[in-house]
C-alpha positions, 0 to 999 in steps of 0.5 A: 836298377834292374830291368825288372824295375826300370823306373826309380821314384824318390818320394814321400807319403805327405807329398801330393805330387808324389802320390799323384805320380805313384798312382799314375805309374800304378795305373799304367802298370809300370814296374818301379822302385819306390824310395820312401824318403820318410823311411830312408832319410839318407836317400834324400841326399841321393835324390838331391845328387841326381836332381840338383834340387830338393823338390820331390818326386824325383823320377829316374828312368832307365836311360838315366834321365830324370824328372823333378816334380813332373806332370802326368803328361811329362811322365807319360811322354817319357815312358812312351819315348822309352817304349815302356807303355 
């Protein structure tokens, strides 16, 4: 990931949690790379390798940590910890 996109999110439009997390990142003004698993099904394997699970969204942070199906509070706390907000 580049410094221009400090966060990477794997998700799909049909996923309610994905839409919620995407909306949160947009509202917080966080630059992120969105990987649409419907448009790029092979990326699901990458998300599974990162998380060890099949649930989405998978949100990967600049420190290489990640969340799977995070709550808004989880995402906000991590972004604050990394001084991104």
